[in-house]
MDTraj code that builds the backbone (N, CA, C; nanometers):
import mdtraj as md
import numpy as np

residues = "MET LYS GLU GLU TYR VAL VAL LEU VAL ASP SER ASN ASP ARG LYS ILE GLY LEU MET PRO LYS LEU GLU ALA HIS GLU LYS ALA VAL LEU HIS ARG ALA PHE SER VAL PHE ILE MET ASN SER LYS GLY GLN THR MET LEU GLN GLN ARG ALA ALA ASP LYS TYR HIS SER PRO LEU LEU TRP THR ASN THR CYS CYS SER HIS GLN ARG ASP GLY GLU SER ASN LEU ASP ALA GLY LYS ARG ARG LEU PHE GLU GLU MET GLY PHE VAL THR GLU LEU ASN GLU LEU PHE SER PHE VAL TYR LYS ALA PRO PHE ASP ASN GLY LEU THR GLU HIS GLU LEU ASP HIS VAL MET MET GLY HIS PHE GLU GLY THR PRO GLU ILE ASN PRO ASP GLU VAL ALA ASP TRP LYS TRP MET TYR PRO ALA ASP ILE LYS GLU ASP ILE GLU ASN ASN PRO ASN LYS TYR THR GLU TRP PHE LYS ILE ILE PHE ASP LYS PHE TYR HIS HIS LEU ILE SER GLY LYS VAL ASN GLU GLY GLN SER LYS".split()
xyz = np.array([
    [2.7238, 3.6640, 6.7662],
    [2.5960, 3.6783, 6.6992],
    [2.5809, 3.8233, 6.6512],
    [2.5383, 3.8379, 6.5273],
    [2.5218, 3.9699, 6.4678],
    [2.4020, 4.0417, 6.5305],
    [2.4213, 4.1686, 6.5633],
    [2.3129, 4.2461, 6.6226],
    [2.2025, 4.2683, 6.5198],
    [2.0781, 4.2469, 6.5622],
    [1.9636, 4.2674, 6.4736],
    [1.9156, 4.4111, 6.4825],
    [1.8764, 4.4641, 6.3679],
    [1.8207, 4.5980, 6.3602],
    [1.6748, 4.5891, 6.3178],
    [1.5943, 4.6843, 6.3649],
    [1.4560, 4.6955, 6.3200],
    [1.4440, 4.8219, 6.2356],
    [1.3407, 4.8230, 6.1514],
    [1.3139, 4.9368, 6.0645],
    [1.2198, 5.0317, 6.1377],
    [1.2693, 5.1496, 6.1699],
    [1.1857, 5.2512, 6.2338],
    [1.0952, 5.3126, 6.1281],
    [0.9682, 5.3345, 6.1647],
    [0.8710, 5.3882, 6.0701],
    [0.7864, 5.4967, 6.1357],
    [0.7204, 5.5759, 6.0490],
    [0.6192, 5.6677, 6.1006],
    [0.4849, 5.5955, 6.0962],
    [0.3777, 5.6614, 6.1344],
    [0.2469, 5.5952, 6.1425],
    [0.1915, 5.5559, 6.0055],
    [0.2537, 5.6037, 5.8971],
    [0.2145, 5.5647, 5.7617],
    [0.3060, 5.4578, 5.7036],
    [0.3881, 5.3953, 5.7887],
    [0.4797, 5.2876, 5.7511],
    [0.5912, 5.3345, 5.6581],
    [0.6256, 5.4618, 5.6651],
    [0.7401, 5.5120, 5.5898],
    [0.8653, 5.4970, 5.6747],
    [0.9700, 5.4378, 5.6172],
    [1.0956, 5.4170, 5.6880],
    [1.1570, 5.5508, 5.7270],
    [1.1968, 5.5596, 5.8555],
    [1.2649, 5.6812, 5.9013],
    [1.4027, 5.6507, 5.9598],
    [1.4411, 5.5222, 5.9619],
    [1.5730, 5.4870, 6.0108],
    [1.5810, 5.3428, 6.0550],
    [1.6964, 5.3075, 6.1123],
    [1.7204, 5.1743, 6.1679],
    [1.7683, 5.1904, 6.3108],
    [1.7422, 5.0888, 6.3937],
    [1.7868, 5.0921, 6.5328],
    [1.8069, 4.9476, 6.5790],
    [1.9054, 4.9231, 6.6645],
    [1.9176, 4.7891, 6.7213],
    [1.7861, 4.7465, 6.7883],
    [1.7491, 4.6201, 6.7695],
    [1.6202, 4.5701, 6.8170],
    [1.5993, 4.5939, 6.9662],
    [1.6972, 4.5596, 7.0474],
    [1.6808, 4.5762, 7.1922],
    [1.6633, 4.7232, 7.2288],
    [1.7400, 4.8114, 7.1667],
    [1.7275, 4.9547, 7.1940],
    [1.5878, 5.0060, 7.1567],
    [1.5352, 4.9606, 7.0439],
    [1.3997, 5.0015, 7.0018],
    [1.2954, 4.9587, 7.1041],
    [1.3139, 4.8393, 7.1629],
    [1.2195, 4.7903, 7.2631],
    [1.2402, 4.8595, 7.3980],
    [1.3628, 4.9013, 7.4274],
    [1.3879, 4.9770, 7.5504],
    [1.3283, 5.1177, 7.5426],
    [1.3371, 5.1789, 7.4242],
    [1.2914, 5.3162, 7.4057],
    [1.1470, 5.3262, 7.3562],
    [1.0839, 5.2121, 7.3303],
    [0.9448, 5.2069, 7.2821],
    [0.9265, 5.2878, 7.1532],
    [1.0218, 5.2745, 7.0609],
    [1.0175, 5.3463, 6.9338],
    [0.9352, 5.2657, 6.8326],
    [0.8495, 5.3336, 6.7565],
    [0.7652, 5.2667, 6.6569],
    [0.8524, 5.2044, 6.5487],
    [0.8296, 5.0747, 6.5239],
    [0.9047, 5.0034, 6.4213],
    [0.8147, 4.9019, 6.3513],
    [0.8616, 4.8573, 6.2358],
    [0.7866, 4.7642, 6.1514],
    [0.7996, 4.6223, 6.2067],
    [0.6891, 4.5493, 6.2031],
    [0.6866, 4.4104, 6.2495],
    [0.5822, 4.3338, 6.1694],
    [0.5774, 4.2027, 6.1916],
    [0.4745, 4.1213, 6.1273],
    [0.4322, 4.0083, 6.2198],
    [0.3112, 3.9616, 6.1998],
    [0.2551, 3.8490, 6.2744],
    [0.1916, 3.7530, 6.1754],
    [0.2290, 3.6261, 6.1832],
    [0.1784, 3.5234, 6.0920],
    [0.0824, 3.4318, 6.1665],
    [-0.0327, 3.4086, 6.1055],
    [-0.1315, 3.3124, 6.1543],
    [-0.1443, 3.2026, 6.0485],
    [-0.1194, 3.0791, 6.0881],
    [-0.1348, 2.9649, 5.9978],
    [-0.2611, 2.8897, 6.0379],
    [-0.3431, 2.8613, 5.9369],
    [-0.4687, 2.7884, 5.9564],
    [-0.4593, 2.6554, 5.8820],
    [-0.5392, 2.5586, 5.9272],
    [-0.5497, 2.4322, 5.8535],
    [-0.6891, 2.4209, 5.7922],
    [-0.7146, 2.3105, 5.7215],
    [-0.8425, 2.2935, 5.6512],
    [-0.9599, 2.2756, 5.7472],
    [-0.9334, 2.2457, 5.8743],
    [-1.0396, 2.2339, 5.9748],
    [-1.0788, 2.3703, 6.0317],
    [-1.0040, 2.4750, 5.9935],
    [-1.0311, 2.6080, 6.0463],
    [-0.9586, 2.6364, 6.1772],
    [-0.8610, 2.5517, 6.2118],
    [-0.7834, 2.5714, 6.3341],
    [-0.6630, 2.6615, 6.3062],
    [-0.6184, 2.7287, 6.4117],
    [-0.5017, 2.8154, 6.4058],
    [-0.3863, 2.7480, 6.4781],
    [-0.2669, 2.7528, 6.4169],
    [-0.1480, 2.6960, 6.4794],
    [-0.0889, 2.7991, 6.5756],
    [-0.0759, 2.7599, 6.7015],
    [-0.0126, 2.8444, 6.8023],
    [0.1248, 2.7887, 6.8364],
    [0.2136, 2.8762, 6.8794],
    [0.3425, 2.8309, 6.9306],
    [0.3593, 2.8784, 7.0737],
    [0.4328, 2.7993, 7.1496],
    [0.4741, 2.8381, 7.2845],
    [0.6199, 2.8813, 7.2734],
    [0.6473, 3.0036, 7.3157],
    [0.7821, 3.0574, 7.3039],
    [0.8817, 2.9771, 7.3879],
    [1.0036, 2.9683, 7.3397],
    [1.1088, 2.8940, 7.4095],
    [1.1352, 2.9529, 7.5482],
    [1.1839, 2.8694, 7.6369],
    [1.2065, 2.9091, 7.7766],
    [1.3141, 3.0158, 7.7920],
    [1.4077, 3.0243, 7.6981],
    [1.5174, 3.1198, 7.7131],
    [1.4988, 3.2485, 7.6324],
    [1.3771, 3.2763, 7.5856],
    [1.3508, 3.4020, 7.5143],
    [1.3677, 3.5182, 7.6122],
    [1.4179, 3.6329, 7.5629],
    [1.4484, 3.7444, 7.6532],
    [1.3246, 3.8152, 7.7062],
    [1.2106, 3.7914, 7.6454],
    [1.0844, 3.8347, 7.7067],
    [0.9745, 3.7352, 7.6688],
    [0.8752, 3.7257, 7.7526],
    [0.7582, 3.6388, 7.7313],
    [0.7930, 3.4911, 7.7110],
    [0.8888, 3.4354, 7.7871],
    [0.9215, 3.2938, 7.7697],
    [0.8047, 3.2046, 7.8110],
    [0.7901, 3.0955, 7.7379],
    [0.6907, 2.9900, 7.7626],
    [0.5458, 3.0365, 7.7516],
    [0.5231, 3.1549, 7.6974],
    [0.3857, 3.1997, 7.6736],
    [0.3432, 3.1593, 7.5328],
    [0.2119, 3.1389, 7.5166],
    [0.1557, 3.1012, 7.3872],
    [0.1320, 3.2267, 7.3037],
    [0.1483, 3.2095, 7.1728],
    [0.1321, 3.3217, 7.0805],
    [0.0967, 3.2688, 6.9418],
    [0.0850, 3.3596, 6.8447],
    [0.0523, 3.3188, 6.7084],
    [0.1651, 3.2351, 6.6482],
    [0.1431, 3.1827, 6.5299],
    [0.2352, 3.0866, 6.4691],
    [0.3780, 3.1390, 6.4661],
    [0.3968, 3.2626, 6.4243],
    [0.5286, 3.3257, 6.4354],
    [0.5139, 3.4758, 6.4174],
    [0.6128, 3.5491, 6.4647],
    [0.6155, 3.6936, 6.4466],
    [0.7588, 3.7408, 6.4620],
    [0.7879, 3.8534, 6.4011],
    [0.9224, 3.9074, 6.4107],
    [0.9244, 4.0447, 6.3451],
    [1.0426, 4.0806, 6.2946],
    [1.0639, 4.2121, 6.2338],
    [1.1229, 4.1959, 6.0943],
    [1.0774, 4.2788, 6.0027],
    [1.1332, 4.2817, 5.8694],
    [1.2758, 4.3349, 5.8762],
    [1.3610, 4.2821, 5.7905],
    [1.4961, 4.3359, 5.7771],
    [1.4913, 4.4527, 5.6793],
    [1.5894, 4.5367, 5.6854],
    [1.5945, 4.6523, 5.5957],
    [1.5894, 4.6047, 5.4500],
    [1.4925, 4.6548, 5.3746],
    [1.4780, 4.6203, 5.2342],
    [1.3995, 4.4926, 5.2080],
    [1.3575, 4.4221, 5.3103],
    [1.2842, 4.2958, 5.2956],
    [1.1346, 4.3233, 5.2910],
    [1.0641, 4.2605, 5.1977],
    [0.9188, 4.2791, 5.1904],
    [0.8512, 4.2116, 5.3096],
    [0.7297, 4.2533, 5.3376],
    [0.6537, 4.1943, 5.4482],
    [0.6368, 4.0439, 5.4291],
    [0.5933, 4.0028, 5.3090],
    [0.5679, 3.8611, 5.2835],
    [0.6965, 3.7793, 5.2867],
    [0.8054, 3.8321, 5.2312],
    [0.9323, 3.7598, 5.2368],
    [0.9786, 3.7434, 5.3814],
    [0.9613, 3.8476, 5.4626],
    [0.9988, 3.8394, 5.6041],
    [0.9154, 3.7341, 5.6756],
    [0.7865, 3.7316, 5.6492],
    [0.6988, 3.6326, 5.7118],
    [0.7377, 3.4908, 5.6756],
    [0.7667, 3.4677, 5.5474],
    [0.8070, 3.3332, 5.5035],
    [0.9416, 3.2940, 5.5635],
    [1.0357, 3.3884, 5.5673],
    [1.1679, 3.3609, 5.6257],
    [1.1547, 3.3177, 5.7702],
    [1.0792, 3.3962, 5.8489],
    [1.0701, 3.3686, 5.9926],
    [0.9864, 3.2440, 6.0205],
    [0.8854, 3.2196, 5.9401],
    [0.8054, 3.0979, 5.9551],
    [0.8962, 2.9757, 5.9403],
    [0.9856, 2.9791, 5.8419],
    [1.0782, 2.8672, 5.8239],
    [1.1782, 2.8587, 5.9390],
    [1.2324, 2.9745, 5.9837],
    [1.3300, 2.9752, 6.0926],
    [1.2723, 2.9230, 6.2238],
    [1.1471, 2.9545, 6.2526],
    [1.0865, 2.9141, 6.3797],
    [1.0141, 2.7801, 6.3720],
    [0.9356, 2.7607, 6.2634],
    [0.8457, 2.6459, 6.2575],
    [0.8882, 2.5392, 6.1566],
    [0.9894, 2.5688, 6.0736],
    [1.0459, 2.4684, 5.9844],
    [0.9665, 2.4382, 5.8591],
    [0.8774, 2.5252, 5.8177],
    [0.8057, 2.5051, 5.6915],
    [0.7806, 2.6400, 5.6253],
    [0.7488, 2.6322, 5.4962],
    [0.7168, 2.7512, 5.4180],
    [0.5831, 2.7290, 5.3510],
    [0.5019, 2.8324, 5.3458],
    [0.3764, 2.8281, 5.2739],
    [0.3474, 2.9685, 5.2218],
    [0.2567, 2.9783, 5.1273],
    [0.2181, 3.1097, 5.0764],
    [0.1466, 3.1870, 5.1861],
    [0.1712, 3.3166, 5.1921],
    [0.1075, 3.4038, 5.2904],
    [0.0341, 3.5157, 5.2186],
    [-0.0733, 3.5615, 5.2802],
    [-0.1479, 3.6778, 5.2333],
    [-0.1500, 3.7802, 5.3451],
    [-0.1220, 3.9053, 5.3118],
    [-0.1307, 4.0100, 5.4129],
    [-0.2759, 4.0510, 5.4274],
    [-0.3270, 4.0487, 5.5506],
    [-0.4670, 4.0779, 5.5781],
    [-0.4898, 4.2248, 5.6116],
    [-0.4098, 4.2783, 5.7029],
    [-0.4256, 4.4167, 5.7477],
    [-0.3029, 4.4549, 5.8278],
    [-0.2914, 4.5822, 5.8604],
    [-0.1843, 4.6285, 5.9487],
    [-0.2418, 4.7315, 6.0442],
    [-0.1753, 4.7476, 6.1575],
    [-0.2201, 4.8429, 6.2592],
    [-0.1056, 4.8697, 6.3553],
    [-0.1171, 4.9770, 6.4318],
    [-0.0162, 5.0139, 6.5309],
    [-0.0651, 4.9724, 6.6691],
    [0.0245, 4.9143, 6.7482],
    [-0.0085, 4.8825, 6.8873],
    [0.1132, 4.9070, 6.9748],
    [0.0871, 4.9179, 7.1044],
    [0.1929, 4.9365, 7.2032],
    [0.1629, 4.8440, 7.3209],
    [0.2618, 4.7622, 7.3581],
    [0.2432, 4.6664, 7.4678],
    [0.3678, 4.6647, 7.5556],
    [0.3575, 4.7191, 7.6785],
    [0.4719, 4.7152, 7.7703],
    [0.4829, 4.5795, 7.8399],
    [0.6060, 4.5443, 7.8788],
    [0.6327, 4.4199, 7.9500],
    [0.6838, 4.4502, 8.0894],
    [0.6752, 4.3504, 8.1770],
    [0.7215, 4.3651, 8.3151],
    [0.8708, 4.3945, 8.3248],
    [0.9487, 4.3539, 8.2236],
    [1.0941, 4.3711, 8.2291],
    [1.1411, 4.5081, 8.1798],
    [1.0482, 4.6005, 8.1554],
    [1.0841, 4.7347, 8.1128],
    [1.0888, 4.7544, 7.9619],
    [1.0763, 4.6474, 7.8856],
    [1.0739, 4.6594, 7.7405],
    [0.9312, 4.6874, 7.6937],
    [0.9197, 4.7474, 7.5750],
    [0.7887, 4.7776, 7.5178],
    [0.7886, 4.7453, 7.3694],
    [0.6863, 4.6736, 7.3259],
    [0.6626, 4.6541, 7.1834],
    [0.5804, 4.7732, 7.1366],
    [0.6315, 4.8511, 7.0426],
    [0.5565, 4.9606, 6.9801],
    [0.5751, 4.9387, 6.8311],
    [0.4754, 4.8731, 6.7717],
    [0.4939, 4.8218, 6.6371],
    [0.3820, 4.8594, 6.5417],
    [0.4215, 4.8784, 6.4171],
    [0.3265, 4.8824, 6.3072],
    [0.3304, 4.7403, 6.2521],
    [0.2296, 4.6631, 6.2886],
    [0.2273, 4.5192, 6.2662],
    [0.1497, 4.4845, 6.1401],
    [0.2141, 4.4072, 6.0527],
    [0.1522, 4.3566, 5.9311],
    [0.1065, 4.2138, 5.9603],
    [-0.0247, 4.1916, 5.9612],
    [-0.0809, 4.0618, 5.9974],
    [-0.1046, 3.9807, 5.8698],
    [-0.0507, 3.8584, 5.8700],
    [-0.0551, 3.7699, 5.7533],
    [-0.1163, 3.6361, 5.7908],
    [-0.1675, 3.5691, 5.6874],
    [-0.2275, 3.4381, 5.7089],
    [-0.1859, 3.3443, 5.5969],
    [-0.1688, 3.2170, 5.6331],
    [-0.1395, 3.1126, 5.5356],
    [-0.2030, 2.9825, 5.5796],
    [-0.1891, 2.8796, 5.4949],
    [-0.2452, 2.7476, 5.5250],
    [-0.1349, 2.6429, 5.5271],
    [-0.1528, 2.5427, 5.6147],
    [-0.0569, 2.4339, 5.6278],
    [-0.1299, 2.3160, 5.6895],
    [-0.1006, 2.1960, 5.6410],
    [-0.1686, 2.0759, 5.6910],
    [-0.0752, 1.9804, 5.7629],
    [0.0534, 2.0047, 5.7605],
    [0.1493, 1.9091, 5.8151],
    [0.1853, 1.9338, 5.9602],
    [0.2960, 1.8727, 5.9982],
    [0.3519, 1.8880, 6.1324],
    [0.4770, 1.9747, 6.1212],
    [0.4839, 2.0831, 6.1961],
    [0.6023, 2.1687, 6.1862],
    [0.7250, 2.1008, 6.2466],
    [0.8423, 2.1445, 6.2015],
    [0.9691, 2.1004, 6.2601],
    [1.0243, 2.2197, 6.3365],
    [0.9786, 2.2333, 6.4625],
    [1.0075, 2.3540, 6.5396],
    [1.1566, 2.3683, 6.5724],
    [1.1999, 2.4921, 6.5768],
    [1.3353, 2.5268, 6.6168],
    [1.3332, 2.5406, 6.7695],
    [1.3992, 2.4518, 6.8448],
    [1.3907, 2.4559, 6.9908],
    [1.4526, 2.5812, 7.0542],
    [1.5349, 2.6543, 6.9785],
    [1.5877, 2.7808, 7.0300],
    [1.4814, 2.8897, 7.0304],
    [1.3762, 2.8710, 6.9522],
    [1.2699, 2.9702, 6.9381],
    [1.1370, 2.9250, 6.9969],
    [1.1089, 2.7950, 6.9861],
    [0.9756, 2.7412, 7.0151],
    [0.9855, 2.6220, 7.1098],
    [0.9060, 2.6253, 7.2180],
    [0.9024, 2.5134, 7.3129],
    [0.8008, 2.4074, 7.2714],
    [0.6882, 2.4509, 7.2135],
    [0.5797, 2.3583, 7.1787],
    [0.4883, 2.4264, 7.0783],
    [0.3940, 2.3537, 7.0244],
    [0.2971, 2.4084, 6.9306],
    [0.1677, 2.3277, 6.9426],
    [0.0578, 2.3847, 6.8920],
    [-0.0708, 2.3138, 6.8925],
    [-0.1662, 2.3825, 6.7961],
    [-0.2672, 2.3088, 6.7558],
    [-0.3778, 2.3634, 6.6769],
    [-0.4928, 2.3944, 6.7715],
    [-0.5585, 2.5078, 6.7522],
    [-0.6792, 2.5422, 6.8288],
    [-0.7771, 2.6152, 6.7371],
    [-0.9042, 2.5946, 6.7618],
    [-1.0066, 2.6706, 6.6897],
    [-1.0075, 2.8139, 6.7408],
    [-1.0244, 2.9112, 6.6513],
    [-1.0228, 3.0522, 6.6944],
    [-1.1195, 3.0827, 6.8090],
    [-1.2393, 3.0266, 6.8088],
    [-1.3339, 3.0528, 6.9179],
    [-1.2805, 2.9999, 7.0510],
    [-1.2097, 2.8857, 7.0465],
    [-1.1505, 2.8299, 7.1683],
    [-1.0336, 2.9152, 7.2171],
    [-0.9563, 2.9704, 7.1224],
    [-0.8469, 3.0610, 7.1602],
    [-0.9053, 3.1831, 7.2302],
    [-1.0087, 3.2412, 7.1699],
    [-1.0728, 3.3604, 7.2273],
    [-1.1187, 3.3328, 7.3699],
    [-1.1855, 3.2196, 7.3907],
    [-1.2347, 3.1833, 7.5244],
    [-1.1194, 3.1600, 7.6213],
    [-1.0132, 3.0925, 7.5757],
    [-0.9006, 3.0643, 7.6646],
    [-0.8257, 3.1914, 7.7024],
    [-0.8148, 3.2858, 7.6102],
    [-0.7518, 3.4145, 7.6427],
    [-0.8325, 3.4858, 7.7506],
    [-0.9651, 3.4813, 7.7392],
    [-1.0514, 3.5447, 7.8398],
    [-1.0352, 3.4789, 7.9764],
    [-1.0245, 3.3458, 7.9782],
    [-1.0163, 3.2709, 8.1036],
    [-0.8749, 3.2600, 8.1601],
    [-0.7738, 3.2634, 8.0734],
    [-0.6348, 3.2435, 8.1151],
    [-0.5417, 3.3430, 8.0454],
    [-0.5627, 3.4718, 8.0616],
    [-0.4830, 3.5698, 7.9870],
    [-0.3332, 3.5624, 8.0156],
    [-0.2954, 3.5138, 8.1328],
    [-0.1538, 3.5065, 8.1687],
    [-0.0781, 3.3967, 8.0941],
    [-0.1469, 3.3130, 8.0167],
    [-0.0826, 3.2081, 7.9374],
    [-0.0369, 3.2593, 7.8006],
    [-0.0747, 3.3836, 7.7649],
    [-0.0529, 3.4346, 7.6302],
    [0.0328, 3.5612, 7.6316],
    [0.1070, 3.5829, 7.5219],
    [0.1876, 3.7045, 7.5097],
    [0.0958, 3.8260, 7.5020],
    [0.1491, 3.9386, 7.5495],
    [0.0704, 4.0627, 7.5483],
    [0.0293, 4.1011, 7.4069],
    [0.1236, 4.0917, 7.3118],
    [0.0902, 4.1327, 7.1762],
    [-0.0107, 4.0384, 7.1127],
    [-0.0030, 3.9094, 7.1459],
    [-0.0970, 3.8148, 7.0869],
    [-0.2400, 3.8468, 7.1272],
    [-0.2608, 3.8852, 7.2520],
    [-0.3969, 3.9195, 7.2965],
    [-0.4526, 4.0358, 7.2142],
    [-0.3694, 4.1319, 7.1812],
    [-0.4124, 4.2471, 7.1012],
    [-0.4349, 4.2057, 6.9557],
    [-0.3356, 4.1373, 6.8990],
    [-0.3410, 4.1002, 6.7578],
    [-0.4507, 3.9978, 6.7329],
    [-0.4643, 3.8993, 6.8228],
    [-0.5659, 3.7959, 6.8013],
    [-0.7055, 3.8563, 6.7992],
    [-0.7325, 3.9533, 6.8845],
    [-0.8646, 4.0161, 6.8852],
    [-0.8956, 4.0748, 6.7475],
    [-0.8006, 4.1427, 6.6871],
    [-0.8212, 4.2004, 6.5541],
    [-0.8325, 4.0908, 6.4488],
    [-0.7488, 3.9874, 6.4573],
    [-0.7531, 3.8756, 6.3640],
    [-0.8877, 3.8030, 6.3736],
    [-0.9326, 3.7774, 6.4952],
    [-1.0596, 3.7076, 6.5167],
    [-1.1759, 3.7867, 6.4566],
    [-1.1789, 3.9168, 6.4806],
    [-1.2861, 3.9981, 6.4231],
    [-1.2769, 4.0039, 6.2712],
    [-1.1574, 3.9992, 6.2189],
    [-1.1377, 3.9934, 6.0741],
    [-1.1961, 3.8630, 6.0200],
    [-1.1693, 3.7515, 6.0894],
    [-1.2221, 3.6215, 6.0466],
    [-1.3747, 3.6179, 6.0500],
    [-1.4329, 3.6590, 6.1638],
    [-1.5784, 3.6459, 6.1778],
    [-1.6556, 3.7501, 6.0973],
    [-1.5870, 3.8559, 6.0536],
    [-1.6553, 3.9563, 5.9709],
    [-1.6698, 3.9094, 5.8269],
    [-1.6076, 3.7942, 5.7941],
    [-1.6185, 3.7418, 5.6588],
    [-1.5178, 3.8008, 5.5619],
    [-1.4194, 3.8728, 5.6135],
    [-1.3194, 3.9328, 5.5247],
    [-1.2160, 3.8317, 5.4789],
    [-1.2181, 3.7125, 5.5376],
    [-1.1227, 3.6086, 5.4986],
    [-1.2012, 3.4866, 5.4565],
    [-1.1675, 3.4353, 5.3379],
    [-1.2313, 3.3141, 5.2874],
    [-1.1219, 3.2259, 5.2290],
    [-1.1026, 3.1090, 5.2893],
    [-0.9998, 3.0163, 5.2438],
    [-0.8631, 3.0821, 5.2351],
    [-0.8341, 3.1717, 5.3305],
    [-0.7017, 3.2310, 5.3388],
    [-0.6780, 3.3477, 5.2460],
    [-0.7789, 3.3895, 5.1737],
    [-0.7632, 3.5001, 5.0805],
    [-0.8318, 3.6239, 5.1348],
    [-0.7676, 3.7370, 5.1195],
    [-0.8317, 3.8641, 5.1552],
    [-0.9384, 3.8944, 5.0514],
    [-1.0504, 3.9474, 5.0956],
    [-1.1552, 3.9868, 5.0003],
    [-1.1357, 4.1292, 4.9587],
])
top = md.Topology()
chain = top.add_chain()
for i, resn in enumerate(residues, 1):
    res = top.add_residue(resn, chain, resSeq=i)
    for name in ("N", "CA", "C"):
        top.add_atom(name, md.element.get_by_symbol(name[0]), res)
traj = md.Trajectory(xyz[None], top)
């Protein structure tokens, strides 16, 4: 398997180099990433449960998909690529906002990412990749918020951070039918 590299960036999202993905997570180096949220016409968000053999956060619930841009790949192209690789479908995505976060894990790895948060719409049933995803479900954002408060150990560390920002973005009225205002 070919080693994956992440794009190292400064706080203004300017590329400053490349590093193997695992090394970047071991050293907690700031790198570019993205998080995709898929909504349906009922206003529900598609969540995925990470596969059991993931090297961190196995079997925890998280947003529809997330990963890292490849060198030279646009944010939206990366989001569409990974959405297809993990969930088996493609849809148009809109970038909503980006921000920097840092989330350490029990295994010594740390996510330190400049995360580009995207949203799209889908009405069908995904064809999940079992190497990446154990399960999936639709939930209303208010129910996700409540479940995170009541059962935080069921969710990935980054999802708890990103979802809070996504939820406030939704309820502030900055998103209407999947379009940024």
